[in-house]
N, C-alpha and C positions, 0 to 999 in steps of 0.2 A: 507550289500548289496554288490553284486558282482561288482567288478570294471572292467568294460569292457575296459576302456581306458588303464589300466595297463596290460591287458591280451588280446591284439589284436591277438597275436600268442602265443600258448603254446606248449610245447614239448609233453605233455600227456593230452589228452582230460579229464582224470579223475580229473584234478584239477578244472575243471569247474563244477559248480552245475549241477546236472543231468537234471534239467528242462531247462537248456540253451545249453546243448551239441548239440542239433539238429541244432543250428545256426552256428556251426563250421564245416569246411570241411578240409580234410586232403590234404596237399600239400607238397611235398619234405620232407616227414618224420616228419612234424610238423602239427599243427592244427591252422587254422586262421578263423576268422569271415567271413562268406560268404558274397560276394558283395551285395547280396540282402538285408542283415540285417545290413550292415555297417551304413546306415543313422540312423537307429533306435537305434542301440547301441551307436552311437555318441550322439544322443539326450539324451539317458538315462544317458550317462556319464556326459553330461552338467548339467542335473538336479541333479544328485548326488552331483556334485561340488557345486551347488547352495544350495542344502539342507545342506551340511556340513558347508558352509559358513554362512548360516542362524543360524545354531545351535551354531557356534563359536561366532557369534555376539550376540546371545541371552545371552550367559554367561557373556558378558561384557557390555551389554546394560544398566544395573542398575548402573554401575560405571562410564560410559562415554557416550557421545553422539555418536551414530552410524550413519555413512553415508550409507544409504540404496539405493542410487541412482543407483548403479550397478544392483540392483535386482528389480528395479521399475516395470519390466514386471510381477513380481510375487506378487506384493502387496505393501503396503505403511508402513508396520510395520513388526517386526521380527516374530510375531506370525502368521500373515496372510501369509507371505512368506513361512515359514516352513510348514504350513498346505497345502497350494496350491501345492508346490513342491512335497510334499509327495504323494498327491493325484495323480498328474500327473505321478510321477514315478511309482506308483502302477499300473496305467493304462498301461504304457508302458511295464512294466514287465509281465503283464497279456497277452499282445499281443505277447511278446517274447516266453512266455511259450506255448502259443497255436499255434505258428507258423503262425499266421494269416497275411495276406497281409495288408499293411498299406501305407498311403500317408504321408510322413514326413511334406510336406508343409501344408497339411490339419491339422495336429496336431499343427503345429506352429500357424496357424491362429485361431484355437480353443482356444489356450492358451492366445493369444493376445486379442481375443474377450472377454474372460472371465474378463479381466481387464479394458476394454474400459469404461464401466459404472463407475467403481470405480475411474479411473483416471479423468473422466469428472466431477464427483461429487467433487473430490478434487480440480480440477482447478477452478470450480465455486465458491467453498468455499474460496479459496485463493484470487480470484478476488474480492469477497465481502469484505473480511477482508482488502485488499489493499485500496479499495475505501473508506472504513470507516476510515482507518488510515489517508489517504490523507485529507478527509473532516475535521477530527478532527484537524490535524496540521494547515491547512489553516484558518479554523474558529477561533481557539484559538489564534493564532498569530495575525490575522487581527483584532479581537475584542479588544485585548489588545492595538494595535497601534491606533485604531480609538478612543478608550476611553481616551487614553492619550492625543490625539489631540482634545478632546471634540467634537467629531463627533457622528453621529447616525449610529450604525452598520447595522441596517436594511436597510438603504438607500444606504450605501456605499459598503456593502459586495459584491453585483453582480459586480460592477466595478472592485474591487480588484481581485475576483475570475477569471476574464477573463485574467488577467495579470500574473498569477502565476501557477506553477505546482510543484509537489513533485518529487524529484529525490533521488536515493539511492547513497550516497557517502561513499564508504567503507561499514561499518556495520550500518551506520545511514541513516535516511530519512530526508531530508532538504527541505524547501520551497524555490523555486527559482523564482525570478522575470524574465520574459521572454518577448521578443519582438514578433512581428507578425509572425516571422519565427521560433519561439520556441527557439531562442538562448538567453542565459543569458544577461541581460542588465547590463551595467556598470555605476556606479554613476559618473557624471562629476565632482562632488565635492570631493569625497574621492578616486576615482579611483578603488574602490572595487565593487564587485557585489552588485546590489541594494537590499535592503530589503523591506519588506512590509511597514516599517515605512517610507521609502523614497517614496513609492507609495502614502501613505496617505498624505504626504506633497505636492505632486503634485496635488492630488485631492482637497486639501484645497485652492490652489490657482486658481483652475478651476472656470470659471464663472458659470458653470452648477452645479458641485458638491460642490462648496464652500458654497452653501446655506445649506448644510447638517451639517455644523459645527456652534458651538456657536460663536457669534460675540465677538471680543475682544476689541471693541470700547466702551469707557466709556459712560454711558447713563447720561449725565448731570454733572454739577459741584457743586451742592448743592443750585443753584439759582432756586427759584420757578417761574414757568411761569406766565407771566402777562396776565390777562384776557382782551381781546379786546372788547370794548364797542361802538366803533365808534368815541369816542373823548377822549382826554387825561384825565386821572384820576388825580384829584387834590391831591397834597401831603397832608398828614396829618398835621393839624395845631398844631404846638407846642406852648405850653404855659409855661411861666417861672414865677413861683411864683404866678400863677393865672392870669397873664397879658400876652397879646400877644406881642411878640417881633416885632421889625420893620420889619424884614423879613417875619414874619408870616402875618402881615397886608398887605404888598405889594402882597404877594402870594394870599391872599384872595380876594383882590381887582381885580387882574387879572383874577382870576377864575370867579368872579361875572360878570365882563365885558364880558368875553367870553360866558356866559350863556345868 
């Protein structure tokens, strides 16, 4: 591919491929790209550089992770970028060979428009993946904390979800407890950022949400309840050796008198 950037001006027009010689004009004994074609050759040079960069990155893509952000206007992977740039470069070369008039801004808009749909689809896919990750992080951590506190996840999850958000810290995504302004809440006990477990503890002491936890009060001490009949139940009469004791006789007499 002829390098217009390196051949803005040449001493002899013969060094230029024959199909491109018509875009050069003689001035002061040298040949330079005519002003009318300068924008087009500049764009062609840029595409050539992008194509060469894509090809170089393709060679190392299998061995390392390649940052393609600089070429995002041409695609989201090496193969797409190389193909698209090659196609656009072929179109520009065809225009140069024919000497046809062109609108550089129109060409740029067409290139950008060709990627709008792809970028939108990738943005939507990324948003969906991010939302799914956030949901997983919140639900898994909240479920664990609620279960450890003997609560009901289905009842408590909405209350927790309103108080947390997922943030990226370095290369990690972490769940952060926030206040109404979206700022991280600090635990008054530890002095560190609050965790979901801390939120669960707050809910457990809440008059409203506390009912969604198992009661920790012991139910009885082994004593059987006494059935109420409207009057005192006489104690069982104890007999010793087949004979009533003095205490038994007195108790029986009192019971009989009361009836």
